[in-house]
C-alpha positions as CSV (number, residue, x, y, z in Angstrom):
1,M,125.6,-27.6,12.6
2,R,123.2,-24.8,11.9
3,A,119.6,-25.4,12.9
4,V,117.1,-25.1,10.1
5,R,114.1,-23.0,11.0
6,S,111.0,-24.4,9.4
7,R,108.4,-21.9,8.3
8,L,104.9,-22.7,9.6
9,P,102.2,-22.5,6.9
10,S,100.0,-19.4,7.2
11,S,96.6,-19.9,8.8
12,P,93.3,-19.7,6.9
13,E,92.5,-16.5,9.0
14,S,95.8,-15.0,7.9
15,R,95.3,-15.9,4.2
16,N,91.7,-14.5,4.3
17,G,93.0,-11.3,6.0
18,T,95.5,-10.7,3.3
19,R,93.0,-11.4,0.6
20,D,90.5,-8.9,2.1
21,R,93.2,-6.3,2.6
22,L,94.1,-6.6,-1.1
23,L,90.5,-6.3,-2.1
24,D,89.9,-3.2,0.1
25,A,93.1,-1.5,-1.1
26,A,92.3,-2.3,-4.8
27,E,88.8,-0.8,-4.4
28,R,90.2,2.4,-3.0
29,L,93.0,2.8,-5.6
30,Y,91.1,1.6,-8.7
31,A,88.3,4.1,-7.8
32,A,90.8,7.0,-7.3
33,R,93.2,6.2,-10.2
34,G,91.6,3.8,-12.6
35,F,92.8,0.3,-13.7
36,R,95.7,1.3,-15.9
37,A,97.1,3.9,-13.6
38,T,97.1,1.6,-10.5
39,S,100.1,-0.7,-10.2
40,V,100.2,-4.0,-8.3
41,R,103.0,-2.6,-6.2
42,A,100.8,0.4,-5.2
43,I,98.0,-2.0,-4.2
44,T,100.3,-4.3,-2.1
45,A,101.9,-1.3,-0.5
46,E,98.5,0.0,0.5
47,A,97.4,-3.4,1.7
48,G,100.7,-4.1,3.6
49,C,101.6,-7.3,1.9
50,N,104.1,-8.5,-0.8
51,V,103.6,-8.4,-4.5
52,A,103.4,-12.2,-4.8
53,A,100.2,-12.2,-2.8
54,V,98.3,-10.8,-5.8
55,N,99.3,-13.7,-8.0
56,Y,98.7,-16.2,-5.2
57,H,95.1,-15.1,-4.4
58,F,93.9,-13.7,-7.7
59,G,96.3,-14.8,-10.5
60,G,97.3,-11.2,-11.3
61,K,96.1,-7.7,-11.5
62,T,93.0,-8.3,-13.8
63,G,91.9,-11.2,-11.5
64,L,92.1,-8.9,-8.5
65,Y,90.1,-6.2,-10.3
66,R,87.4,-8.7,-11.3
67,E,87.1,-10.2,-7.9
68,M,86.9,-6.8,-6.3
69,F,83.9,-6.0,-8.5
70,R,82.3,-9.5,-7.9
71,R,82.6,-9.0,-4.1
72,R,80.9,-5.6,-4.2
73,L,78.3,-6.7,-6.7
74,G,77.5,-9.8,-4.6
75,A,77.0,-7.7,-1.4
76,L,74.7,-5.3,-3.2
77,R,72.8,-8.0,-4.9
78,E,72.1,-9.9,-1.6
79,Q,71.2,-6.7,0.1
80,R,68.6,-5.8,-2.6
81,I,67.1,-9.3,-2.9
82,G,67.0,-9.8,0.8
83,S,65.2,-6.5,1.3
84,I,62.5,-7.4,-1.2
85,R,62.0,-10.9,0.3
86,R,61.9,-9.7,3.9
87,A,59.3,-7.0,3.1
88,M,57.1,-9.6,1.3
89,I,57.4,-12.1,4.2
90,R,56.4,-9.5,6.8
91,A,53.4,-8.4,4.7
92,G,52.2,-11.9,3.9
93,D,49.0,-12.0,1.8
94,G,48.4,-8.3,2.4
95,A,51.3,-7.0,0.4
96,S,50.6,-4.0,-1.8
97,L,52.4,-3.3,-5.1
98,E,54.2,-0.3,-3.4
99,L,55.7,-2.6,-0.8
100,P,58.3,-4.4,-2.9
101,L,58.9,-1.3,-5.0
102,R,59.7,0.7,-1.8
103,A,61.9,-2.1,-0.4
104,F,63.9,-2.2,-3.6
105,T,64.1,1.6,-3.9
106,M,65.5,2.0,-0.4
107,S,68.0,-0.8,-0.7
108,F,69.2,0.7,-4.0
109,L,69.7,4.2,-2.5
110,E,70.9,3.3,1.0
111,P,74.5,2.4,0.1
112,H,74.9,5.8,-1.7
113,L,74.0,7.7,1.5
114,D,77.5,6.9,2.7
115,E,79.2,9.7,0.9
116,S,82.7,8.1,0.7
117,G,81.5,4.5,-0.1
118,G,78.8,5.6,-2.4
119,R,81.0,8.0,-4.3
120,R,83.7,5.4,-4.6
121,W,81.3,2.9,-6.1
122,M,80.0,5.4,-8.6
123,K,83.6,6.2,-9.6
124,L,84.4,2.5,-10.1
125,I,81.3,2.0,-12.3
126,S,82.1,5.1,-14.3
127,R,85.7,4.0,-14.9
128,E,84.6,0.5,-15.9
129,L,82.2,1.8,-18.4
130,L,84.8,4.0,-20.0
131,D,87.7,1.5,-19.8
132,P,86.2,-2.0,-19.4
133,H,88.2,-4.8,-17.8
134,L,85.4,-7.1,-16.5
135,A,84.4,-10.2,-18.4
136,P,81.5,-9.4,-20.8
137,G,78.1,-9.8,-19.1
138,T,79.4,-9.5,-15.5
139,F,76.9,-6.7,-14.5
140,Q,74.0,-8.5,-16.1
141,R,74.8,-11.9,-14.6
142,E,76.0,-10.8,-11.1
143,M,73.5,-8.0,-10.4
144,V,70.8,-7.1,-13.0
145,E,69.2,-10.5,-13.7
146,P,69.0,-11.9,-10.2
147,V,67.6,-8.6,-8.7
148,Q,65.2,-8.1,-11.6
149,K,63.9,-11.7,-11.1
150,A,63.4,-11.1,-7.3
151,L,61.5,-7.9,-7.9
152,T,59.3,-9.1,-10.8
153,D,58.6,-12.4,-8.9
154,A,57.3,-10.2,-6.0
155,V,55.3,-7.8,-8.2
156,R,53.6,-10.0,-10.8
157,P,51.3,-11.9,-8.3
158,I,50.1,-8.6,-6.9
159,C,49.8,-6.8,-10.3
160,R,47.7,-9.3,-12.1
161,G,47.8,-9.1,-15.9
162,L,51.4,-7.8,-16.0
163,D,53.4,-10.0,-18.4
164,A,57.1,-10.8,-18.1
165,R,58.2,-8.5,-20.8
166,A,56.3,-5.5,-19.4
167,A,57.6,-6.3,-15.9
168,R,61.2,-6.2,-17.2
169,R,60.7,-2.9,-18.9
170,C,59.1,-1.4,-15.8
171,F,62.1,-2.7,-13.8
172,H,64.6,-1.0,-16.1
173,S,62.6,2.2,-16.0
174,L,62.7,2.1,-12.2
175,V,66.4,1.5,-12.1
176,A,67.0,4.4,-14.5
177,Q,65.2,6.8,-12.1
178,L,67.3,5.6,-9.2
179,V,70.6,5.9,-11.2
180,H,69.7,9.5,-12.1
181,V,69.0,10.3,-8.4
182,V,72.3,8.8,-7.3
183,Q,74.2,10.8,-10.0
184,M,72.5,14.0,-9.1
185,R,73.1,13.5,-5.4
186,H,76.8,13.0,-6.0
187,A,77.3,15.6,-8.8
188,P,79.1,18.7,-7.5
189,G,76.6,21.5,-7.2
190,A,73.9,19.7,-9.2
191,A,71.3,19.6,-6.4
192,R,72.0,23.1,-5.0
193,G,69.9,26.3,-5.0
194,G,66.2,26.1,-5.5
195,H,66.2,22.4,-6.5
196,R,68.0,21.1,-3.5
197,D,64.8,19.6,-2.0
198,D,64.1,17.6,-5.2
199,F,66.7,15.0,-4.1
200,A,65.8,14.8,-0.4
201,L,65.6,11.0,0.3
202,T,62.1,10.8,1.8
203,A,60.5,12.8,-1.0
204,V,62.5,11.0,-3.7
205,V,61.5,7.6,-2.5
206,H,57.8,8.6,-2.2
207,H,57.8,10.0,-5.7
208,I,59.6,7.1,-7.4
209,V,57.5,4.4,-5.7
210,R,54.2,6.2,-6.6
211,F,55.3,6.9,-10.2
212,S,56.6,3.4,-10.8
213,A,53.6,1.7,-9.2
214,A,51.4,3.7,-11.6
215,G,53.5,2.5,-14.5
216,F,53.3,-1.2,-13.4
217,R,49.6,-0.9,-13.1
218,A,49.1,0.8,-16.4
219,H,51.1,-1.9,-18.2
220,A,49.0,-4.6,-16.4
221,R,45.8,-3.1,-17.8
222,R,47.1,-2.4,-21.2
223,E,46.5,-4.8,-24.1
224,V,48.7,-4.4,-27.1
225,P,48.5,-6.6,-30.3
226,G,51.3,-9.1,-30.5
227,G,52.0,-8.8,-26.7
228,A,54.4,-5.8,-27.1
229,A,53.3,-4.1,-23.9
């Protein structure tokens, strides 16, 4: 009589390891090739696991793609919010307007100092904008709204007279400056020649913080009929 060999269930550590390898492989391949040109087989080969693992952990290719984005967005969101909150706690009642603006600016730019990781993230965002596969509102829900709230909650008690709408507009203006800097730092040849120093990190952070603080203060002083500050 042949002995039947029972298969032990995989451990939570093993399952989590497979899941993380799939997410890491998906991030690399989706950034390099895009969603449509990346097959499930290519991802599982890169991750060193079988094709069924994608369905088991994520329900399919689209689920894997969306979870990959949620993981990255979640990490960036917590980094930015945590940076703002830690800066405010350290400063206590003596916090200046520039303090949370600097904390947010640095936390936004720091991940992009890693040339490989920062460039990969920019590619993922660019590909998603051109060929969207995320659920509508993912960026707004997972990143923009929570970080915006953390920064405006820190700024408004310092910058008295700044209403919620003006604070949101100033936040979007600040983010637009930061996105431009990131794009220019990664664009081939864009920051070369006589303008190379324009994108040096220390100088960029100093300029953006001063410029944005002036904008926040100007909106706090400004009175517009109908509240359209």
